[in-house]
mmCIF file of the C-alpha atoms, coordinates in Angstrom:
data_MODEL
# 
_entry.id   MODEL 
# 
loop_
_atom_site.group_PDB 
_atom_site.id 
_atom_site.type_symbol 
_atom_site.label_atom_id 
_atom_site.label_alt_id 
_atom_site.label_comp_id 
_atom_site.label_asym_id 
_atom_site.label_entity_id 
_atom_site.label_seq_id 
_atom_site.pdbx_PDB_ins_code 
_atom_site.Cartn_x 
_atom_site.Cartn_y 
_atom_site.Cartn_z 
_atom_site.occupancy 
_atom_site.B_iso_or_equiv 
_atom_site.pdbx_formal_charge 
_atom_site.auth_seq_id 
_atom_site.auth_comp_id 
_atom_site.auth_asym_id 
_atom_site.auth_atom_id 
_atom_site.pdbx_PDB_model_num 
ATOM 1   C CA . MET A 1 1   ? 79.786 83.142  95.119 1.00 0.00 ? 1   MET A CA 1 
ATOM 2   C CA . SER A 1 2   ? 77.326 85.958  95.584 1.00 0.00 ? 2   SER A CA 1 
ATOM 3   C CA . GLN A 1 3   ? 73.577 85.600  95.290 1.00 0.00 ? 3   GLN A CA 1 
ATOM 4   C CA . LEU A 1 4   ? 73.505 88.886  93.369 1.00 0.00 ? 4   LEU A CA 1 
ATOM 5   C CA . PRO A 1 5   ? 71.689 88.418  90.034 1.00 0.00 ? 5   PRO A CA 1 
ATOM 6   C CA . PHE A 1 6   ? 73.828 88.881  86.922 1.00 0.00 ? 6   PHE A CA 1 
ATOM 7   C CA . SER A 1 7   ? 72.019 92.037  85.760 1.00 0.00 ? 7   SER A CA 1 
ATOM 8   C CA . GLU A 1 8   ? 72.409 93.648  89.203 1.00 0.00 ? 8   GLU A CA 1 
ATOM 9   C CA . ALA A 1 9   ? 76.110 92.791  89.290 1.00 0.00 ? 9   ALA A CA 1 
ATOM 10  C CA . VAL A 1 10  ? 76.573 94.402  85.867 1.00 0.00 ? 10  VAL A CA 1 
ATOM 11  C CA . LYS A 1 11  ? 74.796 97.554  87.084 1.00 0.00 ? 11  LYS A CA 1 
ATOM 12  C CA . LYS A 1 12  ? 77.083 97.747  90.134 1.00 0.00 ? 12  LYS A CA 1 
ATOM 13  C CA . ILE A 1 13  ? 80.201 97.217  87.997 1.00 0.00 ? 13  ILE A CA 1 
ATOM 14  C CA . ARG A 1 14  ? 79.122 99.907  85.547 1.00 0.00 ? 14  ARG A CA 1 
ATOM 15  C CA . GLU A 1 15  ? 78.607 102.415 88.385 1.00 0.00 ? 15  GLU A CA 1 
ATOM 16  C CA . THR A 1 16  ? 82.368 102.376 88.989 1.00 0.00 ? 16  THR A CA 1 
ATOM 17  C CA . ASP A 1 17  ? 83.554 101.441 85.471 1.00 0.00 ? 17  ASP A CA 1 
ATOM 18  C CA . PRO A 1 18  ? 81.121 102.461 82.719 1.00 0.00 ? 18  PRO A CA 1 
ATOM 19  C CA . HIS A 1 19  ? 83.628 101.675 79.936 1.00 0.00 ? 19  HIS A CA 1 
ATOM 20  C CA . PHE A 1 20  ? 81.890 98.457  78.831 1.00 0.00 ? 20  PHE A CA 1 
ATOM 21  C CA . ALA A 1 21  ? 78.286 98.204  77.644 1.00 0.00 ? 21  ALA A CA 1 
ATOM 22  C CA . PRO A 1 22  ? 76.004 95.671  79.370 1.00 0.00 ? 22  PRO A CA 1 
ATOM 23  C CA . GLY A 1 23  ? 76.051 93.557  76.198 1.00 0.00 ? 23  GLY A CA 1 
ATOM 24  C CA . ALA A 1 24  ? 79.792 93.031  76.616 1.00 0.00 ? 24  ALA A CA 1 
ATOM 25  C CA . PHE A 1 25  ? 79.290 91.401  80.027 1.00 0.00 ? 25  PHE A CA 1 
ATOM 26  C CA . ASP A 1 26  ? 76.572 89.117  78.717 1.00 0.00 ? 26  ASP A CA 1 
ATOM 27  C CA . PHE A 1 27  ? 78.671 88.162  75.700 1.00 0.00 ? 27  PHE A CA 1 
ATOM 28  C CA . VAL A 1 28  ? 81.682 87.275  77.864 1.00 0.00 ? 28  VAL A CA 1 
ATOM 29  C CA . ARG A 1 29  ? 79.445 85.115  80.049 1.00 0.00 ? 29  ARG A CA 1 
ATOM 30  C CA . ARG A 1 30  ? 78.034 83.349  76.986 1.00 0.00 ? 30  ARG A CA 1 
ATOM 31  C CA . SER A 1 31  ? 81.588 82.912  75.681 1.00 0.00 ? 31  SER A CA 1 
ATOM 32  C CA . LEU A 1 32  ? 82.473 81.143  78.912 1.00 0.00 ? 32  LEU A CA 1 
ATOM 33  C CA . ASP A 1 33  ? 79.457 78.850  78.502 1.00 0.00 ? 33  ASP A CA 1 
ATOM 34  C CA . GLN A 1 34  ? 80.504 78.095  74.913 1.00 0.00 ? 34  GLN A CA 1 
ATOM 35  C CA . SER A 1 35  ? 84.075 77.369  75.996 1.00 0.00 ? 35  SER A CA 1 
ATOM 36  C CA . LEU A 1 36  ? 82.915 74.993  78.731 1.00 0.00 ? 36  LEU A CA 1 
ATOM 37  C CA . LYS A 1 37  ? 80.618 73.188  76.313 1.00 0.00 ? 37  LYS A CA 1 
ATOM 38  C CA . LYS A 1 38  ? 83.275 72.880  73.602 1.00 0.00 ? 38  LYS A CA 1 
ATOM 39  C CA . LEU A 1 39  ? 85.810 71.569  76.099 1.00 0.00 ? 39  LEU A CA 1 
ATOM 40  C CA . GLY A 1 40  ? 83.265 69.122  77.559 1.00 0.00 ? 40  GLY A CA 1 
ATOM 41  C CA . ARG A 1 41  ? 83.366 70.690  81.003 1.00 0.00 ? 41  ARG A CA 1 
ATOM 42  C CA . GLY A 1 42  ? 80.592 71.790  83.308 1.00 0.00 ? 42  GLY A CA 1 
ATOM 43  C CA . GLU A 1 43  ? 78.078 69.200  82.141 1.00 0.00 ? 43  GLU A CA 1 
ATOM 44  C CA . ASP A 1 44  ? 77.828 67.518  85.553 1.00 0.00 ? 44  ASP A CA 1 
ATOM 45  C CA . MET A 1 45  ? 76.779 70.707  87.409 1.00 0.00 ? 45  MET A CA 1 
ATOM 46  C CA . LYS A 1 46  ? 80.143 70.871  89.217 1.00 0.00 ? 46  LYS A CA 1 
ATOM 47  C CA . PRO A 1 47  ? 82.012 74.160  88.940 1.00 0.00 ? 47  PRO A CA 1 
ATOM 48  C CA . SER A 1 48  ? 84.490 73.982  86.075 1.00 0.00 ? 48  SER A CA 1 
ATOM 49  C CA . HIS A 1 49  ? 87.512 76.027  85.183 1.00 0.00 ? 49  HIS A CA 1 
ATOM 50  C CA . VAL A 1 50  ? 88.546 77.553  81.879 1.00 0.00 ? 50  VAL A CA 1 
ATOM 51  C CA . ARG A 1 51  ? 91.930 79.175  81.385 1.00 0.00 ? 51  ARG A CA 1 
ATOM 52  C CA . GLY A 1 52  ? 92.255 82.648  79.885 1.00 0.00 ? 52  GLY A CA 1 
ATOM 53  C CA . HIS A 1 53  ? 93.327 81.532  76.415 1.00 0.00 ? 53  HIS A CA 1 
ATOM 54  C CA . GLU A 1 54  ? 90.504 78.949  76.307 1.00 0.00 ? 54  GLU A CA 1 
ATOM 55  C CA . LEU A 1 55  ? 87.939 81.609  77.147 1.00 0.00 ? 55  LEU A CA 1 
ATOM 56  C CA . LEU A 1 56  ? 89.405 83.945  74.528 1.00 0.00 ? 56  LEU A CA 1 
ATOM 57  C CA . GLU A 1 57  ? 89.140 81.222  71.884 1.00 0.00 ? 57  GLU A CA 1 
ATOM 58  C CA . GLY A 1 58  ? 85.488 80.627  72.801 1.00 0.00 ? 58  GLY A CA 1 
ATOM 59  C CA . PHE A 1 59  ? 84.942 84.391  72.686 1.00 0.00 ? 59  PHE A CA 1 
ATOM 60  C CA . ARG A 1 60  ? 86.493 84.609  69.206 1.00 0.00 ? 60  ARG A CA 1 
ATOM 61  C CA . GLN A 1 61  ? 84.495 81.682  67.843 1.00 0.00 ? 61  GLN A CA 1 
ATOM 62  C CA . LEU A 1 62  ? 81.197 82.931  69.257 1.00 0.00 ? 62  LEU A CA 1 
ATOM 63  C CA . ALA A 1 63  ? 81.757 86.456  67.902 1.00 0.00 ? 63  ALA A CA 1 
ATOM 64  C CA . LEU A 1 64  ? 82.556 85.146  64.425 1.00 0.00 ? 64  LEU A CA 1 
ATOM 65  C CA . HIS A 1 65  ? 79.567 82.806  64.509 1.00 0.00 ? 65  HIS A CA 1 
ATOM 66  C CA . GLU A 1 66  ? 77.059 85.363  65.754 1.00 0.00 ? 66  GLU A CA 1 
ATOM 67  C CA . PHE A 1 67  ? 78.283 88.536  64.067 1.00 0.00 ? 67  PHE A CA 1 
ATOM 68  C CA . GLY A 1 68  ? 80.411 87.436  61.103 1.00 0.00 ? 68  GLY A CA 1 
ATOM 69  C CA . PRO A 1 69  ? 82.117 90.389  59.408 1.00 0.00 ? 69  PRO A CA 1 
ATOM 70  C CA . MET A 1 70  ? 80.351 92.783  61.810 1.00 0.00 ? 70  MET A CA 1 
ATOM 71  C CA . ALA A 1 71  ? 82.035 91.244  64.885 1.00 0.00 ? 71  ALA A CA 1 
ATOM 72  C CA . ILE A 1 72  ? 84.686 93.920  65.317 1.00 0.00 ? 72  ILE A CA 1 
ATOM 73  C CA . THR A 1 73  ? 82.072 96.670  64.940 1.00 0.00 ? 73  THR A CA 1 
ATOM 74  C CA . VAL A 1 74  ? 79.762 95.151  67.556 1.00 0.00 ? 74  VAL A CA 1 
ATOM 75  C CA . LEU A 1 75  ? 82.586 94.452  70.010 1.00 0.00 ? 75  LEU A CA 1 
ATOM 76  C CA . ASN A 1 76  ? 84.035 97.955  69.607 1.00 0.00 ? 76  ASN A CA 1 
ATOM 77  C CA . GLU A 1 77  ? 80.574 99.435  70.153 1.00 0.00 ? 77  GLU A CA 1 
ATOM 78  C CA . TRP A 1 78  ? 80.447 97.558  73.467 1.00 0.00 ? 78  TRP A CA 1 
ATOM 79  C CA . GLY A 1 79  ? 83.862 99.000  74.442 1.00 0.00 ? 79  GLY A CA 1 
ATOM 80  C CA . LEU A 1 80  ? 85.903 95.887  73.652 1.00 0.00 ? 80  LEU A CA 1 
ATOM 81  C CA . GLN A 1 81  ? 89.012 96.464  71.549 1.00 0.00 ? 81  GLN A CA 1 
ATOM 82  C CA . ASN A 1 82  ? 91.501 93.860  72.731 1.00 0.00 ? 82  ASN A CA 1 
ATOM 83  C CA . CYS A 1 83  ? 91.951 90.595  74.651 1.00 0.00 ? 83  CYS A CA 1 
ATOM 84  C CA . SER A 1 84  ? 92.999 92.336  77.875 1.00 0.00 ? 84  SER A CA 1 
ATOM 85  C CA . GLN A 1 85  ? 89.626 94.050  78.053 1.00 0.00 ? 85  GLN A CA 1 
ATOM 86  C CA . VAL A 1 86  ? 87.888 90.663  77.914 1.00 0.00 ? 86  VAL A CA 1 
ATOM 87  C CA . GLY A 1 87  ? 90.008 89.788  80.949 1.00 0.00 ? 87  GLY A CA 1 
ATOM 88  C CA . ASP A 1 88  ? 88.948 93.053  82.637 1.00 0.00 ? 88  ASP A CA 1 
ATOM 89  C CA . ILE A 1 89  ? 85.308 91.998  82.304 1.00 0.00 ? 89  ILE A CA 1 
ATOM 90  C CA . VAL A 1 90  ? 86.073 88.503  83.616 1.00 0.00 ? 90  VAL A CA 1 
ATOM 91  C CA . PHE A 1 91  ? 87.787 89.910  86.705 1.00 0.00 ? 91  PHE A CA 1 
ATOM 92  C CA . HIS A 1 92  ? 84.986 92.416  87.309 1.00 0.00 ? 92  HIS A CA 1 
ATOM 93  C CA . LEU A 1 93  ? 82.558 89.468  87.306 1.00 0.00 ? 93  LEU A CA 1 
ATOM 94  C CA . VAL A 1 94  ? 84.870 87.525  89.648 1.00 0.00 ? 94  VAL A CA 1 
ATOM 95  C CA . GLN A 1 95  ? 85.010 90.466  92.073 1.00 0.00 ? 95  GLN A CA 1 
ATOM 96  C CA . HIS A 1 96  ? 81.215 90.578  92.191 1.00 0.00 ? 96  HIS A CA 1 
ATOM 97  C CA . GLY A 1 97  ? 80.855 86.851  92.757 1.00 0.00 ? 97  GLY A CA 1 
ATOM 98  C CA . ILE A 1 98  ? 79.379 85.974  89.358 1.00 0.00 ? 98  ILE A CA 1 
ATOM 99  C CA . LEU A 1 99  ? 82.398 83.953  88.212 1.00 0.00 ? 99  LEU A CA 1 
ATOM 100 C CA . GLY A 1 100 ? 84.905 81.992  90.222 1.00 0.00 ? 100 GLY A CA 1 
ATOM 101 C CA . LYS A 1 101 ? 88.651 81.796  89.786 1.00 0.00 ? 101 LYS A CA 1 
ATOM 102 C CA . SER A 1 102 ? 91.483 79.493  90.715 1.00 0.00 ? 102 SER A CA 1 
ATOM 103 C CA . GLU A 1 103 ? 94.562 80.440  92.726 1.00 0.00 ? 103 GLU A CA 1 
ATOM 104 C CA . THR A 1 104 ? 96.593 80.713  89.525 1.00 0.00 ? 104 THR A CA 1 
ATOM 105 C CA . ASP A 1 105 ? 94.183 82.923  87.515 1.00 0.00 ? 105 ASP A CA 1 
ATOM 106 C CA . ARG A 1 106 ? 95.441 86.425  86.872 1.00 0.00 ? 106 ARG A CA 1 
ATOM 107 C CA . PRO A 1 107 ? 94.694 89.288  84.445 1.00 0.00 ? 107 PRO A CA 1 
ATOM 108 C CA . GLU A 1 108 ? 97.901 88.555  82.506 1.00 0.00 ? 108 GLU A CA 1 
ATOM 109 C CA . ASP A 1 109 ? 96.238 85.329  81.284 1.00 0.00 ? 109 ASP A CA 1 
ATOM 110 C CA . PHE A 1 110 ? 94.287 87.565  78.898 1.00 0.00 ? 110 PHE A CA 1 
ATOM 111 C CA . GLN A 1 111 ? 97.255 89.237  77.248 1.00 0.00 ? 111 GLN A CA 1 
ATOM 112 C CA . GLU A 1 112 ? 96.989 89.608  73.512 1.00 0.00 ? 112 GLU A CA 1 
ATOM 113 C CA . ILE A 1 113 ? 97.104 86.145  71.979 1.00 0.00 ? 113 ILE A CA 1 
ATOM 114 C CA . TRP A 1 114 ? 95.751 87.808  68.822 1.00 0.00 ? 114 TRP A CA 1 
ATOM 115 C CA . THR A 1 115 ? 94.685 91.299  67.905 1.00 0.00 ? 115 THR A CA 1 
ATOM 116 C CA . PHE A 1 116 ? 91.030 92.028  67.254 1.00 0.00 ? 116 PHE A CA 1 
ATOM 117 C CA . HIS A 1 117 ? 92.014 92.860  63.674 1.00 0.00 ? 117 HIS A CA 1 
ATOM 118 C CA . GLU A 1 118 ? 93.603 89.401  63.235 1.00 0.00 ? 118 GLU A CA 1 
ATOM 119 C CA . ALA A 1 119 ? 90.619 87.676  64.817 1.00 0.00 ? 119 ALA A CA 1 
ATOM 120 C CA . PHE A 1 120 ? 87.684 89.597  63.363 1.00 0.00 ? 120 PHE A CA 1 
ATOM 121 C CA . VAL A 1 121 ? 88.822 91.402  60.192 1.00 0.00 ? 121 VAL A CA 1 
ATOM 122 C CA . THR A 1 122 ? 91.446 89.194  58.545 1.00 0.00 ? 122 THR A CA 1 
ATOM 123 C CA . PRO A 1 123 ? 89.137 86.155  58.135 1.00 0.00 ? 123 PRO A CA 1 
ATOM 124 C CA . PHE A 1 124 ? 86.887 88.241  55.879 1.00 0.00 ? 124 PHE A CA 1 
ATOM 125 C CA . GLN A 1 125 ? 89.565 89.830  53.710 1.00 0.00 ? 125 GLN A CA 1 
ATOM 126 C CA . PRO A 1 126 ? 90.170 88.467  50.222 1.00 0.00 ? 126 PRO A CA 1 
ATOM 127 C CA . SER A 1 127 ? 92.977 86.022  49.789 1.00 0.00 ? 127 SER A CA 1 
ATOM 128 C CA . GLN A 1 128 ? 96.198 87.515  48.417 1.00 0.00 ? 128 GLN A CA 1 
ATOM 129 C CA . LYS A 1 129 ? 96.290 84.825  45.714 1.00 0.00 ? 129 LYS A CA 1 
ATOM 130 C CA . ARG A 1 130 ? 93.015 86.020  44.266 1.00 0.00 ? 130 ARG A CA 1 
ATOM 131 C CA . VAL A 1 131 ? 93.665 89.767  44.186 1.00 0.00 ? 131 VAL A CA 1 
ATOM 132 C CA . SER A 1 132 ? 96.481 91.469  42.295 1.00 0.00 ? 132 SER A CA 1 
ATOM 133 C CA . LEU A 1 133 ? 97.283 94.995  41.181 1.00 0.00 ? 133 LEU A CA 1 
ATOM 134 C CA . LYS A 1 134 ? 98.053 95.666  37.519 1.00 0.00 ? 134 LYS A CA 1 
ATOM 135 C CA . LYS A 1 135 ? 98.874 99.047  36.002 1.00 0.00 ? 135 LYS A CA 1 
ATOM 136 C CA . GLY A 1 136 ? 97.434 100.976 38.937 1.00 0.00 ? 136 GLY A CA 1 
ATOM 137 C CA . ARG A 1 137 ? 94.059 99.290  38.967 1.00 0.00 ? 137 ARG A CA 1 
ATOM 138 C CA . ARG A 1 138 ? 92.753 96.404  40.975 1.00 0.00 ? 138 ARG A CA 1 
ATOM 139 C CA . GLU A 1 139 ? 92.021 93.203  39.125 1.00 0.00 ? 139 GLU A CA 1 
ATOM 140 C CA . VAL A 1 140 ? 90.464 90.162  40.657 1.00 0.00 ? 140 VAL A CA 1 
ATOM 141 C CA . ALA A 1 141 ? 91.622 86.837  39.322 1.00 0.00 ? 141 ALA A CA 1 
ATOM 142 C CA . PRO A 1 142 ? 88.724 84.965  37.772 1.00 0.00 ? 142 PRO A CA 1 
ATOM 143 C CA . SER A 1 143 ? 87.224 82.090  39.649 1.00 0.00 ? 143 SER A CA 1 
ATOM 144 C CA . PRO A 1 144 ? 87.754 78.679  38.142 1.00 0.00 ? 144 PRO A CA 1 
ATOM 145 C CA . THR A 1 145 ? 84.746 77.885  36.002 1.00 0.00 ? 145 THR A CA 1 
ATOM 146 C CA . VAL A 1 146 ? 83.047 74.600  35.541 1.00 0.00 ? 146 VAL A CA 1 
ATOM 147 C CA . ARG A 1 147 ? 82.081 73.883  31.955 1.00 0.00 ? 147 ARG A CA 1 
ATOM 148 C CA . ARG A 1 148 ? 78.813 72.141  31.450 1.00 0.00 ? 148 ARG A CA 1 
ATOM 149 C CA . LYS A 1 149 ? 78.418 69.605  28.740 1.00 0.00 ? 149 LYS A CA 1 
ATOM 150 C CA . ARG A 1 150 ? 75.616 70.159  26.323 1.00 0.00 ? 150 ARG A CA 1 
ATOM 151 C CA . LYS A 1 151 ? 73.181 67.455  25.735 1.00 0.00 ? 151 LYS A CA 1 
ATOM 152 C CA . SER A 1 152 ? 74.127 66.082  22.347 1.00 0.00 ? 152 SER A CA 1 
ATOM 153 C CA . ASP A 1 153 ? 70.574 65.347  21.309 1.00 0.00 ? 153 ASP A CA 1 
ATOM 154 C CA . SER A 1 154 ? 69.175 68.809  22.047 1.00 0.00 ? 154 SER A CA 1 
ATOM 155 C CA . PRO A 1 155 ? 69.380 71.262  19.140 1.00 0.00 ? 155 PRO A CA 1 
ATOM 156 C CA . SER A 1 156 ? 71.337 74.450  19.567 1.00 0.00 ? 156 SER A CA 1 
ATOM 157 C CA . PRO A 1 157 ? 69.117 77.536  19.712 1.00 0.00 ? 157 PRO A CA 1 
ATOM 158 C CA . HIS A 1 158 ? 71.438 79.204  17.160 1.00 0.00 ? 158 HIS A CA 1 
ATOM 159 C CA . LYS A 1 159 ? 71.376 76.371  14.623 1.00 0.00 ? 159 LYS A CA 1 
ATOM 160 C CA . LYS A 1 160 ? 68.757 76.212  11.937 1.00 0.00 ? 160 LYS A CA 1 
ATOM 161 C CA . SER A 1 161 ? 67.129 72.857  11.550 1.00 0.00 ? 161 SER A CA 1 
# 
């Protein structure tokens, strides 16, 4: 691997491919760290490997955790609109010696396992059970309510004593 610092590598990559914002590169790197940690790899300082779909799952979880319903907006602002583009960033970082790869790693490992809409919009949409349309207007089914019991020994404010 190269001794080039991460920020310098990102600058060099962006000179030839300015499509992705610097934040996208940092986020992909942090997603890799999250994936390694979740999978229990990389704790012994030995180089560890994460497959494409494992990295994408770490990416999805980190984006939802950090950005919530704004995840798709932030990612799109950085130039990321699909899983393949996450793979593009990974392979840019591999080419510049920031990340390593195995003999079997290839860009196709980052093909769409989910769309960004499925991953970052759908989790925040209302459930279909709770929303229905009646007579051209939207009605939301009421939430189940919990009835509180009144204390039997306290007088009602509406009753006269």
